[in-house]
Each structure stands twice: as structure tokens, then as C-alpha cells.
TIVO-2410 file (N, C-alpha, C; in nm, 3 decimals):
# residues 146
REC num residu      c1      c2      c3 atome chaine
REC   1      X  -3.262   1.575  13.167     N      A
REC   1      X  -3.133   1.628  13.128    CA      A
REC   1      X  -3.119   1.629  12.976     C      A
REC   2      X  -3.171   1.528  12.908     N      A
REC   2      X  -3.163   1.524  12.763    CA      A
REC   2      X  -3.238   1.641  12.702     C      A
REC   3      X  -3.355   1.673  12.757     N      A
REC   3      X  -3.433   1.787  12.708    CA      A
REC   3      X  -3.354   1.916  12.724     C      A
REC   4      X  -3.290   1.932  12.839     N      A
REC   4      X  -3.212   2.053  12.864    CA      A
REC   4      X  -3.094   2.063  12.767     C      A
REC   5      X  -3.029   1.951  12.740     N      A
REC   5      X  -2.918   1.952  12.647    CA      A
REC   5      X  -2.965   1.990  12.506     C      A
REC   6      X  -3.081   1.941  12.467     N      A
REC   6      X  -3.137   1.979  12.336    CA      A
REC   6      X  -3.161   2.129  12.330     C      A
REC   7      X  -3.211   2.187  12.439     N      A
REC   7      X  -3.233   2.333  12.443    CA      A
REC   7      X  -3.101   2.409  12.433     C      A
REC   8      X  -2.996   2.359  12.497     N      A
REC   8      X  -2.866   2.425  12.488    CA      A
REC   8      X  -2.812   2.421  12.346     C      A
REC   9      X  -2.828   2.308  12.280     N      A
REC   9      X  -2.782   2.294  12.141    CA      A
REC   9      X  -2.860   2.389  12.051     C      A
REC  10      X  -2.990   2.398  12.072     N      A
REC  10      X  -3.072   2.493  11.995    CA      A
REC  10      X  -3.022   2.635  12.017     C      A
REC  11      X  -2.993   2.670  12.140     N      A
REC  11      X  -2.945   2.806  12.172    CA      A
REC  11      X  -2.808   2.830  12.109     C      A
REC  12      X  -2.720   2.732  12.114     N      A
REC  12      X  -2.588   2.742  12.053    CA      A
REC  12      X  -2.601   2.783  11.906     C      A
REC  13      X  -2.692   2.717  11.835     N      A
REC  13      X  -2.709   2.744  11.693    CA      A
REC  13      X  -2.791   2.871  11.668     C      A
REC  14      X  -2.897   2.892  11.742     N      A
REC  14      X  -2.984   3.009  11.721    CA      A
REC  14      X  -2.910   3.140  11.747     C      A
REC  15      X  -2.829   3.142  11.852     N      A
REC  15      X  -2.755   3.264  11.888    CA      A
REC  15      X  -2.620   3.273  11.818     C      A
REC  16      X  -2.585   3.170  11.747     N      A
REC  16      X  -2.456   3.163  11.678    CA      A
REC  16      X  -2.341   3.198  11.772     C      A
REC  17      X  -2.347   3.141  11.891     N      A
REC  17      X  -2.239   3.163  11.987    CA      A
REC  17      X  -2.141   3.046  11.980     C      A
REC  18      X  -2.034   3.056  12.054     N      A
REC  18      X  -1.933   2.951  12.050    CA      A
REC  18      X  -1.957   2.844  12.155     C      A
REC  19      X  -2.023   2.883  12.265     N      A
REC  19      X  -2.041   2.790  12.377    CA      A
REC  19      X  -2.159   2.835  12.463     C      A
REC  20      X  -2.233   2.736  12.513     N      A
REC  20      X  -2.342   2.763  12.608    CA      A
REC  20      X  -2.321   2.671  12.727     C      A
REC  21      X  -2.326   2.728  12.846     N      A
REC  21      X  -2.308   2.652  12.969    CA      A
REC  21      X  -2.432   2.668  13.055     C      A
REC  22      X  -2.484   2.554  13.102     N      A
REC  22      X  -2.601   2.555  13.189    CA      A
REC  22      X  -2.566   2.485  13.319     C      A
REC  23      X  -2.600   2.552  13.430     N      A
REC  23      X  -2.580   2.492  13.561    CA      A
REC  23      X  -2.691   2.544  13.652     C      A
REC  24      X  -2.781   2.456  13.690     N      A
REC  24      X  -2.895   2.497  13.771    CA      A
REC  24      X  -2.982   2.594  13.695     C      A
REC  25      X  -3.009   2.709  13.755     N      A
REC  25      X  -3.092   2.812  13.691    CA      A
REC  25      X  -3.011   2.903  13.599     C      A
REC  26      X  -2.881   2.889  13.599     N      A
REC  26      X  -2.795   2.976  13.520    CA      A
REC  26      X  -2.766   2.914  13.383     C      A
REC  27      X  -2.796   2.990  13.278     N      A
REC  27      X  -2.760   2.951  13.141    CA      A
REC  27      X  -2.688   3.070  13.080     C      A
REC  28      X  -2.563   3.047  13.038     N      A
REC  28      X  -2.482   3.156  12.985    CA      A
REC  28      X  -2.429   3.121  12.847     C      A
REC  29      X  -2.430   3.220  12.759     N      A
REC  29      X  -2.376   3.206  12.624    CA      A
REC  29      X  -2.245   3.281  12.614     C      A
REC  30      X  -2.152   3.226  12.536     N      A
REC  30      X  -2.020   3.286  12.518    CA      A
REC  30      X  -1.992   3.298  12.369     C      A
REC  31      X  -1.913   3.398  12.332     N      A
REC  31      X  -1.895   3.427  12.190    CA      A
REC  31      X  -1.751   3.436  12.143     C      A
REC  32      X  -1.656   3.435  12.232     N      A
REC  32      X  -1.517   3.445  12.187    CA      A
REC  32      X  -1.478   3.319  12.110     C      A
REC  33      X  -1.389   3.336  12.015     N      A
REC  33      X  -1.338   3.222  11.941    CA      A
REC  33      X  -1.236   3.149  12.026     C      A
REC  34      X  -1.221   3.024  12.000     N      A
REC  34      X  -1.119   2.946  12.069    CA      A
REC  34      X  -1.158   2.909  12.210     C      A
REC  35      X  -1.057   2.897  12.293     N      A
REC  35      X  -1.071   2.838  12.426    CA      A
REC  35      X  -1.079   2.942  12.538     C      A
REC  36      X  -1.067   3.070  12.505     N      A
REC  36      X  -1.055   3.175  12.606    CA      A
REC  36      X  -1.172   3.179  12.704     C      A
REC  37      X  -1.296   3.175  12.654     N      A
REC  37      X  -1.411   3.183  12.746    CA      A
REC  37      X  -1.411   3.068  12.846     C      A
REC  38      X  -1.387   2.949  12.797     N      A
REC  38      X  -1.385   2.832  12.886    CA      A
REC  38      X  -1.273   2.844  12.989     C      A
REC  39      X  -1.157   2.888  12.945     N      A
REC  39      X  -1.045   2.908  13.036    CA      A
REC  39      X  -1.079   3.010  13.145     C      A
REC  40      X  -1.138   3.122  13.105     N      A
REC  40      X  -1.173   3.227  13.202    CA      A
REC  40      X  -1.282   3.183  13.298     C      A
REC  41      X  -1.378   3.106  13.251     N      A
REC  41      X  -1.481   3.055  13.341    CA      A
REC  41      X  -1.418   2.962  13.444     C      A
REC  42      X  -1.331   2.872  13.400     N      A
REC  42      X  -1.264   2.782  13.494    CA      A
REC  42      X  -1.182   2.860  13.596     C      A
REC  43      X  -1.115   2.963  13.550     N      A
REC  43      X  -1.029   3.042  13.639    CA      A
REC  43      X  -1.108   3.130  13.735     C      A
REC  44      X  -1.212   3.197  13.683     N      A
REC  44      X  -1.281   3.300  13.762    CA      A
REC  44      X  -1.416   3.260  13.819     C      A
REC  45      X  -1.481   3.161  13.759     N      A
REC  45      X  -1.614   3.117  13.805    CA      A
REC  45      X  -1.624   2.964  13.801     C      A
REC  46      X  -1.535   2.895  13.868     N      A
REC  46      X  -1.534   2.749  13.857    CA      A
REC  46      X  -1.665   2.682  13.897     C      A
REC  47      X  -1.742   2.746  13.984     N      A
REC  47      X  -1.870   2.685  14.026    CA      A
REC  47      X  -1.969   2.674  13.910     C      A
REC  48      X  -1.954   2.758  13.808     N      A
REC  48      X  -2.042   2.749  13.692    CA      A
REC  48      X  -2.022   2.617  13.617     C      A
REC  49      X  -1.902   2.564  13.622     N      A
REC  49      X  -1.873   2.439  13.550    CA      A
REC  49      X  -1.907   2.313  13.628     C      A
REC  50      X  -1.900   2.320  13.761     N      A
REC  50      X  -1.921   2.200  13.842    CA      A
REC  50      X  -2.061   2.143  13.820     C      A
REC  51      X  -2.067   2.025  13.756     N      A
REC  51      X  -2.195   1.960  13.728    CA      A
REC  51      X  -2.270   2.017  13.609     C      A
REC  52      X  -2.205   2.104  13.531     N      A
REC  52      X  -2.272   2.175  13.421    CA      A
REC  52      X  -2.294   2.089  13.297     C      A
REC  53      X  -2.386   2.138  13.215     N      A
REC  53      X  -2.405   2.089  13.079    CA      A
REC  53      X  -2.342   2.192  12.987     C      A
REC  54      X  -2.267   2.147  12.887     N      A
REC  54      X  -2.198   2.238  12.796    CA      A
REC  54      X  -2.230   2.199  12.653     C      A
REC  55      X  -2.271   2.297  12.573     N      A
REC  55      X  -2.285   2.280  12.429    CA      A
REC  55      X  -2.184   2.374  12.365     C      A
REC  56      X  -2.100   2.320  12.276     N      A
REC  56      X  -1.989   2.397  12.220    CA      A
REC  56      X  -1.978   2.366  12.071     C      A
REC  57      X  -1.930   2.464  11.995     N      A
REC  57      X  -1.913   2.441  11.852    CA      A
REC  57      X  -1.798   2.346  11.823     C      A
REC  58      X  -1.683   2.369  11.887     N      A
REC  58      X  -1.564   2.288  11.861    CA      A
REC  58      X  -1.497   2.255  11.994     C      A
REC  59      X  -1.470   2.126  12.017     N      A
REC  59      X  -1.404   2.083  12.139    CA      A
REC  59      X  -1.283   1.998  12.102     C      A
REC  60      X  -1.166   2.052  12.133     N      A
REC  60      X  -1.042   1.976  12.118    CA      A
REC  60      X  -0.999   1.923  12.254     C      A
REC  61      X  -0.886   1.859  12.256     N      A
REC  61      X  -0.838   1.796  12.379    CA      A
REC  61      X  -0.813   1.898  12.490     C      A
REC  62      X  -0.761   2.016  12.456     N      A
REC  62      X  -0.734   2.117  12.559    CA      A
REC  62      X  -0.865   2.165  12.623     C      A
REC  63      X  -0.966   2.190  12.543     N      A
REC  63      X  -1.097   2.230  12.597    CA      A
REC  63      X  -1.154   2.119  12.683     C      A
REC  64      X  -1.138   1.995  12.637     N      A
REC  64      X  -1.187   1.881  12.715    CA      A
REC  64      X  -1.118   1.875  12.851     C      A
REC  65      X  -0.988   1.902  12.854     N      A
REC  65      X  -0.914   1.902  12.981    CA      A
REC  65      X  -0.969   2.007  13.077     C      A
REC  66      X  -1.000   2.126  13.024     N      A
REC  66      X  -1.057   2.231  13.109    CA      A
REC  66      X  -1.194   2.188  13.162     C      A
REC  67      X  -1.273   2.122  13.079     N      A
REC  67      X  -1.404   2.073  13.123    CA      A
REC  67      X  -1.389   1.965  13.230     C      A
REC  68      X  -1.290   1.879  13.215     N      A
REC  68      X  -1.263   1.776  13.317    CA      A
REC  68      X  -1.229   1.844  13.449     C      A
REC  69      X  -1.138   1.940  13.446     N      A
REC  69      X  -1.098   2.011  13.567    CA      A
REC  69      X  -1.214   2.086  13.630     C      A
REC  70      X  -1.304   2.135  13.546     N      A
REC  70      X  -1.419   2.208  13.596    CA      A
REC  70      X  -1.528   2.119  13.652     C      A
REC  71      X  -1.521   1.990  13.626     N      A
REC  71      X  -1.622   1.899  13.678    CA      A
REC  71      X  -1.751   1.899  13.598     C      A
REC  72      X  -1.742   1.927  13.468     N      A
REC  72      X  -1.860   1.927  13.381    CA      A
REC  72      X  -1.924   1.788  13.380     C      A
REC  73      X  -2.055   1.785  13.370     N      A
REC  73      X  -2.129   1.659  13.372    CA      A
REC  73      X  -2.152   1.600  13.233     C      A
REC  74      X  -2.182   1.688  13.137     N      A
REC  74      X  -2.218   1.641  13.003    CA      A
REC  74      X  -2.176   1.746  12.900     C      A
REC  75      X  -2.128   1.698  12.783     N      A
REC  75      X  -2.079   1.786  12.678    CA      A
REC  75      X  -2.140   1.745  12.545     C      A
REC  76      X  -2.180   1.845  12.467     N      A
REC  76      X  -2.216   1.826  12.327    CA      A
REC  76      X  -2.125   1.917  12.245     C      A
REC  77      X  -2.076   1.867  12.131     N      A
REC  77      X  -1.996   1.949  12.040    CA      A
REC  77      X  -2.043   1.926  11.897     C      A
REC  78      X  -2.049   2.035  11.820     N      A
REC  78      X  -2.074   2.018  11.677    CA      A
REC  78      X  -1.960   1.939  11.616     C      A
REC  79      X  -1.837   1.973  11.655     N      A
REC  79      X  -1.717   1.904  11.610    CA      A
REC  79      X  -1.628   1.879  11.731     C      A
REC  80      X  -1.579   1.758  11.745     N      A
REC  80      X  -1.492   1.721  11.857    CA      A
REC  80      X  -1.380   1.633  11.804     C      A
REC  81      X  -1.264   1.644  11.867     N      A
REC  81      X  -1.153   1.558  11.828    CA      A
REC  81      X  -1.163   1.425  11.902     C      A
REC  82      X  -1.112   1.321  11.840     N      A
REC  82      X  -1.113   1.188  11.902    CA      A
REC  82      X  -1.039   1.189  12.037     C      A
REC  83      X  -0.924   1.257  12.048     N      A
REC  83      X  -0.859   1.263  12.180    CA      A
REC  83      X  -0.945   1.333  12.286     C      A
REC  84      X  -1.025   1.431  12.246     N      A
REC  84      X  -1.114   1.498  12.341    CA      A
REC  84      X  -1.223   1.402  12.388     C      A
REC  85      X  -1.280   1.326  12.297     N      A
REC  85      X  -1.381   1.226  12.335    CA      A
REC  85      X  -1.321   1.129  12.435     C      A
REC  86      X  -1.203   1.079  12.405     N      A
REC  86      X  -1.138   0.981  12.493    CA      A
REC  86      X  -1.113   1.039  12.632     C      A
REC  87      X  -1.063   1.162  12.639     N      A
REC  87      X  -1.034   1.225  12.768    CA      A
REC  87      X  -1.161   1.247  12.849     C      A
REC  88      X  -1.265   1.297  12.785     N      A
REC  88      X  -1.391   1.320  12.856    CA      A
REC  88      X  -1.449   1.188  12.906     C      A
REC  89      X  -1.451   1.087  12.823     N      A
REC  89      X  -1.507   0.958  12.863    CA      A
REC  89      X  -1.424   0.894  12.974     C      A
REC  90      X  -1.293   0.909  12.966     N      A
REC  90      X  -1.203   0.855  13.069    CA      A
REC  90      X  -1.238   0.912  13.206     C      A
REC  91      X  -1.289   1.035  13.208     N      A
REC  91      X  -1.322   1.101  13.333    CA      A
REC  91      X  -1.472   1.097  13.364     C      A
REC  92      X  -1.544   1.009  13.294     N      A
REC  92      X  -1.684   0.985  13.325    CA      A
REC  92      X  -1.780   1.093  13.278     C      A
REC  93      X  -1.737   1.175  13.184     N      A
REC  93      X  -1.823   1.282  13.132    CA      A
REC  93      X  -1.896   1.230  13.008     C      A
REC  94      X  -2.027   1.246  13.006     N      A
REC  94      X  -2.107   1.204  12.891    CA      A
REC  94      X  -2.079   1.296  12.774     C      A
REC  95      X  -2.065   1.238  12.654     N      A
REC  95      X  -2.027   1.315  12.536    CA      A
REC  95      X  -2.123   1.285  12.420     C      A
REC  96      X  -2.169   1.392  12.355     N      A
REC  96      X  -2.244   1.380  12.231    CA      A
REC  96      X  -2.184   1.475  12.130     C      A
REC  97      X  -2.198   1.443  12.002     N      A
REC  97      X  -2.139   1.528  11.899    CA      A
REC  97      X  -2.205   1.503  11.765     C      A
REC  98      X  -2.187   1.599  11.674     N      A
REC  98      X  -2.234   1.584  11.536    CA      A
REC  98      X  -2.126   1.520  11.450     C      A
REC  99      X  -2.000   1.558  11.474     N      A
REC  99      X  -1.889   1.504  11.395    CA      A
REC  99      X  -1.766   1.490  11.484     C      A
REC 100      X  -1.687   1.387  11.455     N      A
REC 100      X  -1.561   1.366  11.525    CA      A
REC 100      X  -1.447   1.367  11.423     C      A
REC 101      X  -1.335   1.429  11.461     N      A
REC 101      X  -1.218   1.438  11.374    CA      A
REC 101      X  -1.097   1.380  11.447     C      A
REC 102      X  -0.997   1.340  11.372     N      A
REC 102      X  -0.874   1.292  11.435    CA      A
REC 102      X  -0.812   1.400  11.522     C      A
REC 103      X  -0.820   1.525  11.475     N      A
REC 103      X  -0.770   1.640  11.550    CA      A
REC 103      X  -0.839   1.765  11.496     C      A
REC 104      X  -0.832   1.871  11.573     N      A
REC 104      X  -0.889   1.999  11.534    CA      A
REC 104      X  -0.782   2.075  11.454     C      A
REC 105      X  -0.823   2.139  11.347     N      A
REC 105      X  -0.729   2.216  11.265    CA      A
REC 105      X  -0.739   2.364  11.299     C      A
REC 106      X  -0.635   2.439  11.260     N      A
REC 106      X  -0.636   2.583  11.285    CA      A
REC 106      X  -0.738   2.653  11.196     C      A
REC 107      X  -0.761   2.781  11.223     N      A
REC 107      X  -0.865   2.855  11.150    CA      A
REC 107      X  -0.836   2.864  11.001     C      A
REC 108      X  -0.707   2.865  10.964     N      A
REC 108      X  -0.671   2.873  10.822    CA      A
REC 108      X  -0.684   2.737  10.753     C      A
REC 109      X  -0.698   2.631  10.833     N      A
REC 109      X  -0.710   2.497  10.776    CA      A
REC 109      X  -0.579   2.441  10.726     C      A
REC 110      X  -0.467   2.497  10.771     N      A
REC 110      X  -0.336   2.458  10.719    CA      A
REC 110      X  -0.254   2.371  10.813     C      A
REC 111      X  -0.298   2.358  10.938     N      A
REC 111      X  -0.218   2.285  11.037    CA      A
REC 111      X  -0.309   2.249  11.155     C      A
REC 112      X  -0.254   2.182  11.251     N      A
REC 112      X  -0.327   2.152  11.374    CA      A
REC 112      X  -0.358   2.282  11.447     C      A
REC 113      X  -0.470   2.286  11.517     N      A
REC 113      X  -0.502   2.395  11.608    CA      A
REC 113      X  -0.390   2.403  11.713     C      A
REC 114      X  -0.345   2.524  11.748     N      A
REC 114      X  -0.238   2.536  11.848    CA      A
REC 114      X  -0.272   2.468  11.982     C      A
REC 115      X  -0.397   2.474  12.023     N      A
REC 115      X  -0.437   2.410  12.149    CA      A
REC 115      X  -0.431   2.258  12.137     C      A
REC 116      X  -0.466   2.207  12.021     N      A
REC 116      X  -0.461   2.063  11.998    CA      A
REC 116      X  -0.316   2.016  11.997     C      A
REC 117      X  -0.229   2.098  11.939     N      A
REC 117      X  -0.086   2.066  11.936    CA      A
REC 117      X  -0.027   2.060  12.077     C      A
REC 118      X  -0.057   2.162  12.157     N      A
REC 118      X   0.006   2.168  12.289    CA      A
REC 118      X  -0.046   2.060  12.383     C      A
REC 119      X  -0.163   2.004  12.356     N      A
REC 119      X  -0.218   1.901  12.443    CA      A
REC 119      X  -0.199   1.760  12.387     C      A
REC 120      X  -0.150   1.750  12.266     N      A
REC 120      X  -0.143   1.621  12.194    CA      A
REC 120      X  -0.078   1.510  12.276     C      A
REC 121      X   0.036   1.535  12.337     N      A
REC 121      X   0.110   1.430  12.406    CA      A
REC 121      X   0.090   1.430  12.557     C      A
REC 122      X  -0.003   1.513  12.606     N      A
REC 122      X  -0.029   1.522  12.750    CA      A
REC 122      X  -0.153   1.441  12.788     C      A
REC 123      X  -0.150   1.384  12.906     N      A
REC 123      X  -0.265   1.306  12.953    CA      A
REC 123      X  -0.324   1.361  13.082     C      A
REC 124      X  -0.250   1.448  13.150     N      A
REC 124      X  -0.293   1.506  13.276    CA      A
REC 124      X  -0.365   1.638  13.248     C      A
REC 125      X  -0.494   1.648  13.280     N      A
REC 125      X  -0.567   1.773  13.254    CA      A
REC 125      X  -0.504   1.896  13.317     C      A
REC 126      X  -0.444   1.882  13.435     N      A
REC 126      X  -0.382   1.998  13.500    CA      A
REC 126      X  -0.258   2.045  13.424     C      A
REC 127      X  -0.181   1.953  13.371     N      A
REC 127      X  -0.065   1.990  13.289    CA      A
REC 127      X  -0.113   2.063  13.163     C      A
REC 128      X  -0.219   2.014  13.103     N      A
REC 128      X  -0.275   2.079  12.985    CA      A
REC 128      X  -0.323   2.219  13.020     C      A
REC 129      X  -0.391   2.234  13.134     N      A
REC 129      X  -0.439   2.367  13.177    CA      A
REC 129      X  -0.323   2.464  13.191     C      A
REC 130      X  -0.214   2.420  13.251     N      A
REC 130      X  -0.097   2.508  13.267    CA      A
REC 130      X  -0.038   2.547  13.132     C      A
REC 131      X  -0.034   2.454  13.038     N      A
REC 131      X   0.017   2.485  12.904    CA      A
REC 131      X  -0.075   2.585  12.833     C      A
REC 132      X  -0.206   2.566  12.849     N      A
REC 132      X  -0.301   2.661  12.791    CA      A
REC 132      X  -0.280   2.799  12.851     C      A
REC 133      X  -0.266   2.805  12.982     N      A
REC 133      X  -0.245   2.934  13.049    CA      A
REC 133      X  -0.117   3.001  12.999     C      A
REC 134      X  -0.009   2.925  12.988     N      A
REC 134      X   0.117   2.982  12.938    CA      A
REC 134      X   0.099   3.034  12.796     C      A
REC 135      X   0.029   2.958  12.713     N      A
REC 135      X   0.005   3.000  12.575    CA      A
REC 135      X  -0.077   3.128  12.571     C      A
REC 136      X  -0.187   3.131  12.646     N      A
REC 136      X  -0.274   3.248  12.646    CA      A
REC 136      X  -0.205   3.370  12.706     C      A
REC 137      X  -0.126   3.348  12.807     N      A
REC 137      X  -0.052   3.459  12.869    CA      A
REC 137      X   0.043   3.521  12.768     C      A
REC 138      X   0.109   3.442  12.690     N      A
REC 138      X   0.199   3.492  12.586    CA      A
REC 138      X   0.125   3.563  12.476     C      A
REC 139      X   0.010   3.511  12.439     N      A
REC 139      X  -0.067   3.568  12.329    CA      A
REC 139      X  -0.139   3.696  12.370     C      A
REC 140      X  -0.178   3.708  12.498     N      A
REC 140      X  -0.260   3.823  12.540    CA      A
REC 140      X  -0.181   3.923  12.624     C      A
REC 141      X  -0.052   3.904  12.638     N      A
REC 141      X   0.026   3.989  12.729    CA      A
REC 141      X   0.011   4.137  12.698     C      A
REC 142      X  -0.005   4.172  12.572     N      A
REC 142      X  -0.016   4.314  12.538    CA      A
REC 142      X  -0.158   4.364  12.532     C      A
REC 143      X  -0.258   4.271  12.533     N      A
REC 143      X  -0.395   4.317  12.514    CA      A
REC 143      X  -0.481   4.309  12.640     C      A
REC 144      X  -0.460   4.210  12.723     N      A
REC 144      X  -0.540   4.199  12.845    CA      A
REC 144      X  -0.475   4.101  12.940     C      A
REC 145      X  -0.521   4.101  13.062     N      A
REC 145      X  -0.466   4.005  13.158    CA      A
REC 145      X  -0.560   3.886  13.171     C      A
REC 146      X  -0.500   3.773  13.202     N      A
REC 146      X  -0.583   3.652  13.220    CA      A
REC 146      X  -0.580   3.607  13.364     C      A
***
């Protein structure tokens, strides 16, 4: 499993994607920014996450909650928030990372990431998932359906 995780991390960096998920013979790369790909996989292809290995560029608490709900086995992040580490470990998910931060910041670097904000005071992964869905539904209502 360690060898496979190393390969996923290599692919994450070589392909410059945002996330790589491996489950059995299936290895998939994702490129959208933020949490959208992970949210859509959980919603539309939950079996891809069950027991999966995930390599991701940035993992905040909301992403960690989605991984918990998906039943991910192991996670690597280039950058992860301390609350995300705690949530993943609390649910028995193995975690590796290059750097840990108190929280994830927004793309402009001026404030907390919106996903980190909405999950900050929540401890139930399902409550966090619903908040993420409400946020994404509001943000994407004019561009696509979730």
C-alpha cells in the first residue's frame, strides 16, 4: 500500500492535478479546483471512495469530512489543515502530508477558505456534507447542477 501511495503522489505532481483516487484497478485523476470533484465522486460514484487511497494537493476539514463519509482508507495531502488531520484520524483514516496549517486560506490569501469556515465548528461529517452541498448549490445554481 505504501508503494501505491507513493505512485499516487508522483502522479498528483507529474500531472499537476488536484486529486488522484485509487481503488482496486481504478486510478482516476481530477483537476477542478476546490472540493467539487470530491463532492461529485461521493454523490455520484461513492464506491470509488470506499477503501480508496487519495492523494490531494490541499485537504481542509470539509474535504476530510467527505473522505470520512466515503470510507477512504488512506489520505496524503501536500497541505492539510490540523482540523482535517484530527477528523481523519478520529475516524481511523491513515494520514500523510508535506505540510500542516492551522487552517486553509482562500485563493487570494486574505481569509479562511470558505469550506474551512463552514466546517470550522462542526464535528459531524454528514452535517458538513450538507453545508458543502448547500454552498455548492448556491454557487453553481446558474452554471450547472450538482
